[in-house]
MIGU-478916 format. One record per residue (C-alpha): residue number from 0; x, y, z. Coordinates in pm, whole numbers. Layout:
! MIGU-478916
<node n="NUM" px="X" py="Y" pz="Z"/>
...
END
This chain:
! MIGU-478916
<node n="0" px="3887" py="-3351" pz="260"/>
<node n="1" px="3642" py="-3532" pz="60"/>
<node n="2" px="3715" py="-3728" pz="-248"/>
<node n="3" px="3529" py="-3499" pz="-480"/>
<node n="4" px="3703" py="-3192" pz="-350"/>
<node n="5" px="4048" py="-3380" pz="-405"/>
<node n="6" px="3952" py="-3439" pz="-772"/>
<node n="7" px="3858" py="-3090" pz="-847"/>
<node n="8" px="4195" py="-2957" pz="-690"/>
<node n="9" px="4382" py="-3213" pz="-916"/>
<node n="10" px="4192" py="-3094" pz="-1212"/>
<node n="11" px="4241" py="-2738" pz="-1143"/>
<node n="12" px="4629" py="-2812" pz="-1071"/>
<node n="13" px="4662" py="-2987" pz="-1403"/>
<node n="14" px="4488" py="-2729" pz="-1606"/>
<node n="15" px="4705" py="-2457" pz="-1441"/>
<node n="16" px="5007" py="-2638" pz="-1559"/>
<node n="17" px="4893" py="-2679" pz="-1895"/>
<node n="18" px="4839" py="-2320" pz="-1929"/>
<node n="19" px="5182" py="-2250" pz="-1767"/>
<node n="20" px="5338" py="-2469" pz="-2026"/>
<node n="21" px="5196" py="-2268" pz="-2317"/>
<node n="22" px="5289" py="-1938" pz="-2150"/>
<node n="23" px="5638" py="-2058" pz="-2132"/>
<node n="24" px="5665" py="-2179" pz="-2477"/>
<node n="25" px="5550" py="-1836" pz="-2597"/>
<node n="26" px="5732" py="-1624" pz="-2366"/>
<node n="27" px="6051" py="-1593" pz="-2588"/>
<node n="28" px="6117" py="-1462" pz="-2935"/>
<node n="29" px="5984" py="-1651" pz="-3231"/>
<node n="30" px="6203" py="-1908" pz="-3384"/>
<node n="31" px="6062" py="-2076" pz="-3683"/>
<node n="32" px="6190" py="-2310" pz="-3969"/>
<node n="33" px="6301" py="-2109" pz="-4275"/>
<node n="34" px="6079" py="-2327" pz="-4496"/>
<node n="35" px="5694" py="-2371" pz="-4423"/>
<node n="36" px="5574" py="-2726" pz="-4348"/>
<node n="37" px="5425" py="-2907" pz="-4662"/>
<node n="38" px="5081" py="-2973" pz="-4546"/>
<node n="39" px="4863" py="-3260" pz="-4730"/>
<node n="40" px="4622" py="-3153" pz="-4994"/>
<node n="41" px="4341" py="-2961" pz="-4856"/>
<node n="42" px="4489" py="-2893" pz="-4518"/>
<node n="43" px="4530" py="-2526" pz="-4421"/>
<node n="44" px="4857" py="-2355" pz="-4310"/>
<node n="45" px="4763" py="-2151" pz="-3999"/>
<node n="46" px="4956" py="-1953" pz="-3727"/>
<node n="47" px="5042" py="-2159" pz="-3413"/>
<node n="48" px="4904" py="-2072" pz="-3072"/>
<node n="49" px="5182" py="-1822" pz="-3025"/>
<node n="50" px="5108" py="-1649" pz="-3339"/>
<node n="51" px="5477" py="-1699" pz="-3447"/>
<node n="52" px="5508" py="-2000" pz="-3683"/>
<node n="53" px="5285" py="-2166" pz="-3962"/>
<node n="54" px="5179" py="-2492" pz="-3889"/>
<node n="55" px="4949" py="-2741" pz="-4054"/>
<node n="56" px="4584" py="-2730" pz="-3901"/>
<node n="57" px="4431" py="-3030" pz="-3728"/>
<node n="58" px="4152" py="-3188" pz="-3921"/>
<node n="59" px="3815" py="-3335" pz="-3839"/>
<node n="60" px="3828" py="-3621" pz="-3573"/>
<node n="61" px="4220" py="-3558" pz="-3499"/>
<node n="62" px="4306" py="-3489" pz="-3144"/>
<node n="63" px="4389" py="-3118" pz="-3056"/>
<node n="64" px="4491" py="-2907" pz="-2760"/>
<node n="65" px="4502" py="-2534" pz="-2681"/>
<node n="66" px="4833" py="-2514" pz="-2891"/>
<node n="67" px="4702" py="-2727" pz="-3192"/>
<node n="68" px="4458" py="-2528" pz="-3400"/>
<node n="69" px="4186" py="-2694" pz="-3585"/>
<node n="70" px="4133" py="-2605" pz="-3936"/>
<node n="71" px="3946" py="-2265" pz="-3929"/>
<node n="72" px="3884" py="-2249" pz="-4304"/>
<node n="73" px="3663" py="-2562" pz="-4267"/>
<node n="74" px="3463" py="-2422" pz="-3963"/>
<node n="75" px="3639" py="-2659" pz="-3731"/>
<node n="76" px="3702" py="-2604" pz="-3343"/>
<node n="77" px="3860" py="-2799" pz="-3049"/>
<node n="78" px="3589" py="-2985" pz="-2846"/>
<node n="79" px="3715" py="-3044" pz="-2514"/>
<node n="80" px="3396" py="-3197" pz="-2393"/>
<node n="81" px="3381" py="-3110" pz="-2011"/>
<node n="82" px="3493" py="-2747" pz="-1931"/>
<node n="83" px="3720" py="-2885" pz="-1654"/>
<node n="84" px="3908" py="-3109" pz="-1894"/>
<node n="85" px="4077" py="-2861" pz="-2145"/>
<node n="86" px="4392" py="-3051" pz="-2222"/>
<node n="87" px="4310" py="-3279" pz="-2498"/>
<node n="88" px="4009" py="-3239" pz="-2731"/>
<node n="89" px="3881" py="-3350" pz="-3070"/>
<node n="90" px="3852" py="-3132" pz="-3383"/>
<node n="91" px="3481" py="-3089" pz="-3443"/>
<node n="92" px="3278" py="-2905" pz="-3708"/>
<node n="93" px="3077" py="-2605" pz="-3629"/>
<node n="94" px="2681" py="-2630" pz="-3701"/>
<node n="95" px="2660" py="-2651" pz="-4085"/>
<node n="96" px="2475" py="-2840" pz="-4357"/>
<node n="97" px="2582" py="-3191" pz="-4457"/>
<node n="98" px="2689" py="-3291" pz="-4805"/>
<node n="99" px="2570" py="-3579" pz="-5021"/>
<node n="100" px="2823" py="-3725" pz="-5277"/>
<node n="101" px="2809" py="-4050" pz="-5431"/>
<node n="102" px="2531" py="-4186" pz="-5199"/>
<node n="103" px="2743" py="-4094" pz="-4891"/>
<node n="104" px="2649" py="-3813" pz="-4652"/>
<node n="105" px="2936" py="-3612" pz="-4494"/>
<node n="106" px="2939" py="-3365" pz="-4212"/>
<node n="107" px="3041" py="-2989" pz="-4258"/>
<node n="108" px="3413" py="-2972" pz="-4216"/>
<node n="109" px="3480" py="-3338" pz="-4304"/>
<node n="110" px="3735" py="-3426" pz="-4566"/>
<node n="111" px="3735" py="-3740" pz="-4790"/>
<node n="112" px="3839" py="-3884" pz="-5133"/>
<node n="113" px="3585" py="-3898" pz="-5379"/>
<node n="114" px="3831" py="-4101" pz="-5594"/>
<node n="115" px="4195" py="-4184" pz="-5606"/>
<node n="116" px="4247" py="-3853" pz="-5812"/>
<node n="117" px="4053" py="-3602" pz="-5572"/>
<node n="118" px="4056" py="-3488" pz="-5218"/>
<node n="119" px="3717" py="-3328" pz="-5115"/>
<node n="120" px="3590" py="-3129" pz="-4821"/>
<node n="121" px="3233" py="-3076" pz="-4706"/>
<node n="122" px="3162" py="-2698" pz="-4606"/>
<node n="123" px="2813" py="-2614" pz="-4516"/>
<node n="124" px="2649" py="-2806" pz="-4773"/>
<node n="125" px="2897" py="-2735" pz="-5049"/>
<node n="126" px="3173" py="-2961" pz="-5166"/>
<node n="127" px="3524" py="-2851" pz="-5277"/>
<node n="128" px="3793" py="-3080" pz="-5456"/>
<node n="129" px="4149" py="-3056" pz="-5535"/>
<node n="130" px="4334" py="-3286" pz="-5750"/>
<node n="131" px="4581" py="-3538" pz="-5608"/>
<node n="132" px="4737" py="-3630" pz="-5942"/>
<node n="133" px="4979" py="-3387" pz="-6094"/>
<node n="134" px="4806" py="-3125" pz="-6341"/>
<node n="135" px="5128" py="-3024" pz="-6514"/>
<node n="136" px="5141" py="-2963" pz="-6899"/>
<node n="137" px="5458" py="-3083" pz="-7055"/>
<node n="138" px="5538" py="-2870" pz="-7371"/>
<node n="139" px="5719" py="-3026" pz="-7683"/>
<node n="140" px="6101" py="-3005" pz="-7662"/>
<node n="141" px="6395" py="-3125" pz="-7871"/>
<node n="142" px="6420" py="-3443" pz="-7664"/>
<node n="143" px="6044" py="-3502" pz="-7649"/>
<node n="144" px="5864" py="-3345" pz="-7963"/>
<node n="145" px="5558" py="-3549" pz="-7910"/>
<node n="146" px="5473" py="-3580" pz="-7546"/>
<node n="147" px="5125" py="-3727" pz="-7451"/>
<node n="148" px="4970" py="-3840" pz="-7117"/>
<node n="149" px="4861" py="-4199" pz="-7087"/>
<node n="150" px="4711" py="-4444" pz="-6838"/>
<node n="151" px="4950" py="-4661" pz="-6655"/>
<node n="152" px="4819" py="-5006" pz="-6551"/>
<node n="153" px="4816" py="-5034" pz="-6177"/>
<node n="154" px="4832" py="-4663" pz="-6113"/>
<node n="155" px="4578" py="-4399" pz="-6065"/>
<node n="156" px="4714" py="-4098" pz="-6230"/>
<node n="157" px="4820" py="-4089" pz="-6595"/>
<node n="158" px="5182" py="-4023" pz="-6685"/>
<node n="159" px="5362" py="-3836" pz="-6970"/>
<node n="160" px="5544" py="-4040" pz="-7232"/>
<node n="161" px="5731" py="-3934" pz="-7543"/>
<node n="162" px="5651" py="-4057" pz="-7894"/>
<node n="163" px="5900" py="-4037" pz="-8153"/>
<node n="164" px="5818" py="-3836" pz="-8472"/>
<node n="165" px="5738" py="-4045" pz="-8779"/>
<node n="166" px="5958" py="-3817" pz="-9004"/>
<node n="167" px="6282" py="-3771" pz="-8815"/>
<node n="168" px="6401" py="-3524" pz="-9082"/>
<node n="169" px="6150" py="-3252" pz="-8936"/>
<node n="170" px="6318" py="-2959" pz="-8816"/>
<node n="171" px="6273" py="-2955" pz="-8430"/>
<node n="172" px="6162" py="-2575" pz="-8441"/>
<node n="173" px="5876" py="-2661" pz="-8675"/>
<node n="174" px="5780" py="-2960" pz="-8473"/>
<node n="175" px="5747" py="-2735" pz="-8158"/>
<node n="176" px="5507" py="-2516" pz="-8346"/>
<node n="177" px="5325" py="-2797" pz="-8533"/>
<node n="178" px="5270" py="-3047" pz="-8264"/>
<node n="179" px="5207" py="-2830" pz="-7941"/>
<node n="180" px="4859" py="-2940" pz="-7797"/>
<node n="181" px="4788" py="-2583" pz="-7650"/>
<node n="182" px="4812" py="-2281" pz="-7830"/>
<node n="183" px="5117" py="-2076" pz="-7714"/>
<node n="184" px="5244" py="-1727" pz="-7771"/>
<node n="185" px="5574" py="-1742" pz="-7977"/>
<node n="186" px="5826" py="-1823" pz="-8032"/>
<node n="187" px="5914" py="-1471" pz="-8042"/>
<node n="188" px="6274" py="-1370" pz="-8152"/>
<node n="189" px="6259" py="-1097" pz="-7877"/>
<node n="190" px="6203" py="-1373" pz="-7622"/>
<node n="191" px="6519" py="-1565" pz="-7686"/>
<node n="192" px="6755" py="-1580" pz="-7398"/>
<node n="193" px="7075" py="-1776" pz="-7377"/>
<node n="194" px="7012" py="-2154" pz="-7410"/>
<node n="195" px="6623" py="-2074" pz="-7349"/>
<node n="196" px="6337" py="-2024" pz="-7595"/>
<node n="197" px="6069" py="-1856" pz="-7384"/>
<node n="198" px="5733" py="-2035" pz="-7429"/>
<node n="199" px="5410" py="-1952" pz="-7256"/>
<node n="200" px="5057" py="-2121" pz="-7306"/>
<node n="201" px="4743" py="-1919" pz="-7307"/>
<node n="202" px="4525" py="-1914" pz="-6980"/>
<node n="203" px="4304" py="-2219" pz="-6973"/>
<node n="204" px="3931" py="-2177" pz="-6957"/>
<node n="205" px="3781" py="-2099" pz="-6626"/>
<node n="206" px="3721" py="-2432" pz="-6428"/>
<node n="207" px="3374" py="-2303" pz="-6340"/>
<node n="208" px="3105" py="-2154" pz="-6554"/>
<node n="209" px="2948" py="-1961" pz="-6262"/>
<node n="210" px="3111" py="-1869" pz="-5930"/>
<node n="211" px="3482" py="-1854" pz="-5829"/>
<node n="212" px="3702" py="-2084" pz="-6031"/>
<node n="213" px="4071" py="-2143" pz="-6140"/>
<node n="214" px="4260" py="-2072" pz="-6462"/>
<node n="215" px="4611" py="-2180" pz="-6536"/>
<node n="216" px="4888" py="-2162" pz="-6790"/>
<node n="217" px="5241" py="-2304" pz="-6833"/>
<node n="218" px="5546" py="-2103" pz="-6884"/>
<node n="219" px="5916" py="-2127" pz="-6866"/>
<node n="220" px="5971" py="-1750" pz="-6852"/>
<node n="221" px="6183" py="-1757" pz="-6544"/>
<node n="222" px="6553" py="-1726" pz="-6447"/>
<node n="223" px="6599" py="-2097" pz="-6457"/>
<node n="224" px="6412" py="-2156" pz="-6784"/>
<node n="225" px="6201" py="-2424" pz="-6607"/>
<node n="226" px="5859" py="-2513" pz="-6693"/>
<node n="227" px="5613" py="-2401" pz="-6405"/>
<node n="228" px="5245" py="-2383" pz="-6382"/>
<node n="229" px="5084" py="-2050" pz="-6278"/>
<node n="230" px="4736" py="-2016" pz="-6170"/>
<node n="231" px="4480" py="-1721" pz="-6125"/>
<node n="232" px="4125" py="-1703" pz="-5979"/>
<node n="233" px="3852" py="-1625" pz="-6233"/>
<node n="234" px="3471" py="-1581" pz="-6249"/>
<node n="235" px="3305" py="-1586" pz="-6555"/>
<node n="236" px="2960" py="-1479" pz="-6399"/>
<node n="237" px="2799" py="-1515" pz="-6043"/>
<node n="238" px="2582" py="-1795" pz="-5997"/>
<node n="239" px="2201" py="-1731" pz="-5983"/>
<node n="240" px="2253" py="-1383" pz="-6143"/>
<node n="241" px="1939" py="-1388" pz="-6346"/>
<node n="242" px="2101" py="-1207" pz="-6634"/>
<node n="243" px="1820" py="-1312" pz="-6873"/>
<node n="244" px="1604" py="-1045" pz="-6713"/>
<node n="245" px="1848" py="-773" pz="-6832"/>
<node n="246" px="1836" py="-860" pz="-7192"/>
<node n="247" px="1675" py="-573" pz="-7406"/>
<node n="248" px="1362" py="-640" pz="-7608"/>
<node n="249" px="1461" py="-748" pz="-7972"/>
<node n="250" px="1789" py="-889" pz="-7841"/>
<node n="251" px="1885" py="-1252" pz="-7779"/>
<node n="252" px="2209" py="-1180" pz="-7568"/>
<node n="253" px="2360" py="-962" pz="-7310"/>
<node n="254" px="2694" py="-1000" pz="-7374"/>
<node n="255" px="2935" py="-823" pz="-7122"/>
<node n="256" px="2725" py="-666" pz="-6833"/>
<node n="257" px="2922" py="-476" pz="-6560"/>
<node n="258" px="2772" py="-509" pz="-6195"/>
<node n="259" px="2600" py="-185" pz="-6100"/>
<node n="260" px="2742" py="-158" pz="-5740"/>
<node n="261" px="3087" py="-233" pz="-5623"/>
<node n="262" px="3139" py="-575" pz="-5473"/>
<node n="263" px="3403" py="-777" pz="-5304"/>
<node n="264" px="3514" py="-1133" pz="-5384"/>
<node n="265" px="3542" py="-1410" pz="-5115"/>
<node n="266" px="3733" py="-1733" pz="-5097"/>
<node n="267" px="3735" py="-1985" pz="-4801"/>
<node n="268" px="3605" py="-1716" pz="-4578"/>
<node n="269" px="3862" py="-1451" pz="-4670"/>
<node n="270" px="3737" py="-1148" pz="-4837"/>
<node n="271" px="3920" py="-887" pz="-5070"/>
<node n="272" px="4051" py="-574" pz="-4903"/>
<node n="273" px="3904" py="-355" pz="-5186"/>
<node n="274" px="3583" py="-342" pz="-5363"/>
<node n="275" px="3537" py="-395" pz="-5740"/>
<node n="276" px="3303" py="-330" pz="-6024"/>
<node n="277" px="3389" py="-600" pz="-6267"/>
<node n="278" px="3255" py="-721" pz="-6607"/>
<node n="279" px="3112" py="-1052" pz="-6654"/>
<node n="280" px="3002" py="-1268" pz="-6942"/>
<node n="281" px="2611" py="-1252" pz="-6991"/>
<node n="282" px="2386" py="-1515" pz="-7139"/>
<node n="283" px="2164" py="-1582" pz="-7445"/>
<node n="284" px="1812" py="-1704" pz="-7500"/>
<node n="285" px="1867" py="-1881" pz="-7831"/>
<node n="286" px="2111" py="-2162" pz="-7699"/>
<node n="287" px="2439" py="-1974" pz="-7730"/>
<node n="288" px="2668" py="-1919" pz="-7432"/>
<node n="289" px="2918" py="-1621" pz="-7360"/>
<node n="290" px="3259" py="-1689" pz="-7263"/>
<node n="291" px="3578" py="-1441" pz="-7197"/>
<node n="292" px="3728" py="-1328" pz="-7512"/>
<node n="293" px="3985" py="-1081" pz="-7387"/>
<node n="294" px="4102" py="-1074" pz="-7027"/>
<node n="295" px="4371" py="-923" pz="-6805"/>
<node n="296" px="4527" py="-1043" pz="-6473"/>
<node n="297" px="4565" py="-818" pz="-6178"/>
<node n="298" px="4680" py="-900" pz="-5803"/>
<node n="299" px="4431" py="-892" pz="-5535"/>
<node n="300" px="4457" py="-924" pz="-5151"/>
<node n="301" px="4225" py="-1117" pz="-4942"/>
<node n="302" px="4209" py="-1074" pz="-4558"/>
<node n="303" px="4110" py="-1370" pz="-4357"/>
<node n="304" px="3924" py="-1379" pz="-4004"/>
<node n="305" px="4234" py="-1464" pz="-3843"/>
<node n="306" px="4416" py="-1156" pz="-3964"/>
<node n="307" px="4621" py="-1346" pz="-4233"/>
<node n="308" px="4643" py="-1158" pz="-4575"/>
<node n="309" px="4659" py="-1371" pz="-4888"/>
<node n="310" px="4790" py="-1234" pz="-5228"/>
<node n="311" px="4625" py="-1399" pz="-5537"/>
<node n="312" px="4616" py="-1318" pz="-5912"/>
<node n="313" px="4259" py="-1270" pz="-6056"/>
<node n="314" px="4131" py="-1279" pz="-6403"/>
<node n="315" px="3937" py="-966" pz="-6496"/>
<node n="316" px="3706" py="-971" pz="-6805"/>
<node n="317" px="3747" py="-703" pz="-7094"/>
<node n="318" px="3518" py="-851" pz="-7353"/>
<node n="319" px="3307" py="-1174" pz="-7402"/>
<node n="320" px="3196" py="-1370" pz="-7707"/>
<node n="321" px="2877" py="-1533" pz="-7745"/>
<node n="322" px="2857" py="-1876" pz="-7950"/>
<node n="323" px="2742" py="-2233" pz="-7981"/>
<node n="324" px="3064" py="-2401" pz="-7871"/>
<node n="325" px="2942" py="-2424" pz="-7506"/>
<node n="326" px="3150" py="-2586" pz="-7231"/>
<node n="327" px="2999" py="-2853" pz="-6984"/>
<node n="328" px="2784" py="-2729" pz="-6691"/>
<node n="329" px="3028" py="-2611" pz="-6419"/>
<node n="330" px="3294" py="-2869" pz="-6487"/>
<node n="331" px="3541" py="-2887" pz="-6217"/>
END
């Protein structure tokens, strides 16, 4: 028997064993940890090869196998090279446009740190970043009536410190209301619970002036009376919507237009299961900008290509106001 034939038989035998190993691992009932693994920032939590448990997806350039899924939300796949060798591959990006940031060129699907504060990912020409530093907001409390965030030498992320009030005779309840940096609802006597004064900040402005962004608030309205940050998706207006063309003759603004046809929202390749006709904030021709004035928050379901269903909270606009106090262009 020739040496070439021997090599093909060995390769086929190894490939068969690898598939048998996967089949044996998936033959029993699912046995998953009670707690999902904590993935690094920007890394997706995906089903394993058996479709049982959630695992952290492999990233660009990492080794992968049939059992290790590369991150599908970044357009990655396991490239085994030769069709015969399907045991170990490398996570590679599918065809997509590159990104340029800070003078560097990144491939689609590649993750990188733009600074010590942000972890970014290039996806088909667009760059998305998530903060690595804590974005929590510390509300005033009896033991810390004047909290503020300061830069610490030798550290990237700012930290909270507590300043003592100059007038120590100030009643704590008044201090909570007078020195709160973010406007809050309350305190409301009806929101008093045992050993807990419920406090909730207003929703922050949307992180983007067009396209899908994030809005956050801080509240201790929970059983433990513990401060926690809540987030919701938001869209002030679609990008490249050309709303100026809809301004009536003699008018300078279109304040709160509603889309003419039902639409679906999309995030990371996942699409809402229902269609919506939302209102958006319009535009002006005299230098004013239109921002949300009254909003509500509703639950939405997103279905992903792999069948996974995500539930997210979404801001829906009721009315907008047009003014000259305009935010920065698409601040992240």
